[in-house]
N, C-alpha and C positions, 0 to 999 in steps of 0.2 A: 440524789445519785442516780437513781436505775434510767430517769430520765435522760440526764446527761451522758448514759452508755448508751442509750438507744440511738440518740441523737449521734453519738462518736461512729456508732457501728453503720447508721445510716449514710453518713458521709464517706466512712471507708466504702462502702460497697458502690456510691453513686461514684467514687473517684477509679473504683477497678473499673466498673463499665464505661467510663470515659476512655482509660488507658487503652481496654481491648478495643472499641469502638476505632481508637486513632489509627491502633495498629493492624487492624482490618482494613481499613480505609488509606492508609497513608503509607502501609506495610512496604514492600520490594517495588512499588511501582514508583515510591517517590523519589527512588535514587536515577529513574531514568527522566530526562527533561521532557517538559512538555514541548508539544512540536505542535506549528501550526500546520493546518491542513493543506494549504496552498505553499506552504514553502517545505514541507517533507522532511526538512532535517533540521537539527539544531546548529548547523554548521553556519559558523559566522563567513563573510565574503574573504577575508584574508586566509583563511586555514583550508581552503577549496584544495583539493587534490586531482590534478587532470593526469589521468593514466596514460594519456596520448601524450603526454610530454614528458614521460619518466620508461619510454620501452626499453631502454638500455638497463637501467634501473632494475625493472621488475622482471627482465630475462634472467640478470645476475642473481636475484634473490630467488628466483624458481631454480635455477640450476645447482644452487647451493642447498636446497632444502633438504634438510635431514630428519625430517617428523617420521613420525610412524600413519600408516593408512589404517585408521580405528574407526570411521565414521560409514553408517550402512547408509542412513538418509539424512538428508539436509534439507532446511526449510527455509529457504531464504524471501525476507519480507514477510514473516508469519503472522505478525500482529500479537496482540498479548498473549492467545491461547494456544496459538501454535499447532491447530489441529491434524495436519499432515506429521508432524514429528510425533506426536501424541499417538497417532493409529500407529505408528512406527513401533513407536515402546510397546504399546498394545501386543504387536507380534511379535516382540523377544527381539526386536534390531536396536544397533545404538544409532540413536537420533540425535539430532543437535539442532539449534534455531539460530538465525541471525535477522535480529530485528530490534531498531533504537529505541522502541516503545517496549521491549522488554530489557534492555542493557544499553544505556546510553554509550559505551564503548563502541556497538554495534552501526557506527555512523559511516557509511560508503563513501561519503564525501570528503572525507579526512584521511592524512597518510595513514594513522595507525589502526582507522578502521578499514580502509582497504586493503591493508596487508593483513590485519585480522580474517578479513573473508577468502584472502588467497590462502592464507593457514588452514582455512575449514576447508577449501573446495580441494587442497593438497590430501587433507587426510581422509579423502570419500576412498572406500575401497573400490576397487573394480568391479565394473557393472553395477557400481551403487545405484542410488537416485536422487537429483538435486529438484525441489521445487521452487520455481522462481515465480514471484509475485508481484513485480515493480508497482509502487504506488501510479495510480490509472487518472487523479482527479484532475491532471493536466493533460490528457490525452485524450477525452472523452469529449462527445458534443456539446455536453452541457455546459462546460469550461471554456466553450470557444470562444466567447468574449475576450477572456482573458490570454488563454495561449493564440489565439491566432494560427493555429496549423491549416495548412492545405497540403494535396498531395503533390502541389509544385513546390511548396516551402514547408515539409515538415519538421522543420527548426523551430517553426513559429517566432515569435514575437522577442527575439532575444536579448532586448532591454528589460524586460521585466526579471525580476529575481528570482520567485519562484519555476518559470519557464526556463530558466538558468540549470537551476538545479534538478530539475527534470530532465533535462539531456542527459547533463553530468551523470545522474544515476545511469540511465540508457547506456551510455557510451561505457563507462564500466561494467554493468552488467554484461555486455557483450564482451568485453575482456574476460570477464571471470567463466562465461560461457565459452568461450575458445578454449581456454584453461581445462575444463571441464571434459571438453571436447575430445582434446590428445591425450587426457588420464582415462580414457575408454570410461565415462560414467553416462548413464542414461538421464536425460533430464527433459525437464516438461515445462513449459511457460505460459501462463495463464493470464490472458487479458480480456475485458469485455469486448462483444462483437462492436466493429466501428472503431476502436482505440486505434490512434495515430501511432501508437509505438511501433508497431508492425512496418510503417511506410519510411519510419526513419533512416538515415540512408546508412548508418554504420551496423543498424541490425537486418537491414533489407540484403545487404553484401553477406553478411554472415551465414543467412539463412539459406543464401544459396550454394555460399562456398562448402557446407558441413551437411546440406542436403537436408534442410529442414522447409522444404517448399510446400507439402501438403499441410493442408489445417483443419484440425479436427473442432466440430460446433456441438457445444452442449450446451443443457440447460441447468442452472443449478437450484433451480425449484426441485427438479424430479431426484433433487440428491437432500432435499429435506430443507433447502434454504428459504428466508421469511420473501425474499423477494428474485420474482421470477425472471430473471435476467439472463439473456443467454451469453455464453463464453466462447474464447478461442482458445483453444490448445494446441501450442506448437512445440515440437523438440526431436528429440534423438531416441524417445522411449518407443521400442517396437510395440508395444501393445498398446499405444494410445487411442486406436481407433475402438476399444473395447469401451472408452469413456463417452462414446458418442450417445448422446441422448435427445433425442426430437418429440418437439410438443406436436402430437399426430394433429387432424382434424377430429377426428373420432375421441381422442382424450379431451381436448376443448368443449365437445359440445357434451361430453358426460360430466366434465368437471362444471360448466354451466348449469345443467340440468340437476347436479347434487346441492348447487349454491341455491338456485329457484325453489328446489321443492323443500330445503330446510334438511335434506337429509345428511348434511355435512357434519361432522363432530364439532366441537369448540377449539377447535386449533387456530393456529395464529394466523393461517391463511384464511380461516373462517372471520374471524375478526376482521380483517383487511378489507373484507369485501361485503360486510354488514354496515348497513347504514344506521342503526342504531348505535353500535361501537363507536361509528364516525361520530354521532351528535353528541354521546358523551364526552369523547376526546376532542371535542372542537376548542376549547382553551389551548389543548397542549399542542393540535396542529398547527394553530393561529400563532403561536411560538414558534414553531419551525418553518413557518411561512415568514416570518421577519429576516431568516438569513437566505432568500431563496435568489435563485438563478433562473431568470424565465429567459430563454431561448427561442426562435423562430425557426423550424423544421424545415426541410426542403420542400415538404407537401403543403408547406401554407401555415400548419398547425403551431401553437405555441405550446412550450410545455415547459414545466418547472421542475426545477431539482434544489433540496437543499444540502447543507454540509453534512446534515444526517446520514445522507447516502454513504457517507466512508464508511458505514455499520457493515456495507454491503459487501464489501471487501474482505469480510471474515469468512474463510472455508467452513463447512459444516463437518461433523463427525463422520457422516455417509460418503461425502467426497473425499476425504483425507483417507477414508478407509479404503475407498475405492481405487486412489492412486496408489497406495500400498500394494494391494492385491494386484493390481497389474504389472507393478515394479518386481515384485518377488515372481510372477510367473514368467517376465523376460528374464531375469538373473538367471534362473533356473534353467530356462533354456539356453541362455549364452553361455551360462559355465561348460555345458556339455559340448559346445560348438567350438569350431575353429576361433582364433581370435580375427576381429573384422580387420579390413586395412583401415590405416589412417592416412588421408591423401595428404595432409598438410602439418606439417610442425607448427608448435605454440608460437615460433618465431616468424615463419611464413605468414600465418594468419595477422600476425601485429603487422605486419609491414603490408600487407595488402589491404587492411582496414581502412575505409575513409573516415576519418575523424572529421569532426566540423572544427572550424579556428576557434580557440579560445575567446570569449566574448569579454568584452570591458565592463567593468563590475558595475552593477546598478548602481545609481547614484538615488541618495537618500536611505530611508530608515527601511525595514522590511513592512510589506502591508499586514501585517498580523493584526488581529483584534484588539491586542494590548496598546499597540502603538498607535491605532486608530481612536480608542478611546481616549488616550493621553492627549492627541491631537485636539478632540473635540471638546474636551473639558478647559485645556489651555487656550481655545479660541473662544469657550465662553467667558473664561475668565477676563480676558483682555477686552470682550466687548462691555463686560459689566463695568472695568476699570474706565474705559473710555466715557461710556455712560455717567457714572460718576462723575468723573472730570466735567462733561458738560455741565452737568447741573450746579456744579460749585462754581463755573465761571458765571459771570454777570450777562446778563443779556444785552442789546445794544437798544433795546429800548430804554432800560434802568441807566445805563450810562449818559443816554441823552437825557 
């Protein structure tokens, strides 16, 4: 009986461990849909909502909106962690996030998701802060073989499903930025250096209209990011120049000297520049290279990027804190100054905004990894069936 009791206790404890593990791994994230990196939303073709085709409806909704302005910081496309909103909450500000990875309803490409975004922007207080971080996977040069964007044709290959979604997100963001401008909300948009997002016709017109002409360049590595990538910061935040960070020649030389001398502490940066660590993780890096995209740069060199580069879109705590500190300083100064002049109304901005024509829906299924795997096994099964039929048929020699 004692052995039976111990066995029951053991199975009961293992069951509890399995339940806890499933809760931790699948908990709140299971409610959000799995989103393909090149698709960027879980939106089907028939569910798309183009704000450019419903200008009158949007204006009527904004005019009749009767909510309260109770949000200080809004983090758009915040990712699972939402570090800018978290830094705002740390400073005692009322913060909120908008990202499909956190909540399946936050889909800016659908009607309900877009109006949910409008509600959040309308709820921002005067001189509040909104941080925009639209997906950049189909705007950077590493995916140029897919989107085919140029300065002459910034809309890219509009027959591609992912490019259509990326263009739609850009236009929806421009509408929301125009709304934030007339509501006297400070805003900041972040994109990697060289992103084609800034050359898109709708966003380029909006930049000139509301005075977002200057661009602040910063290095995310100086805010503790694992990837030393340069980023552009564009917006109406008066104190955005304080976020400028430059890798000077002296800083590069000091960093190289410390790495060569082995003086650098065992941080993530040291691991990325360590040959020993690269050899230990060779198999892991080989798996990453299986999904690589190789592109030839203008200098004649080849560079490789993988799907794991999407991890670089996550902001660090230091960057989120720096953005919030800059917004608090700007808000304090603006609150004691006269109200700035708003040159445009929301109606005038939407009337003058040049939208791209609505493209025809892409033919066939989305190019998601799941569909690619299904097509591969279906093709393999068909080939196996054909080979089996060929073996079952008598040959011409036997017939003769």
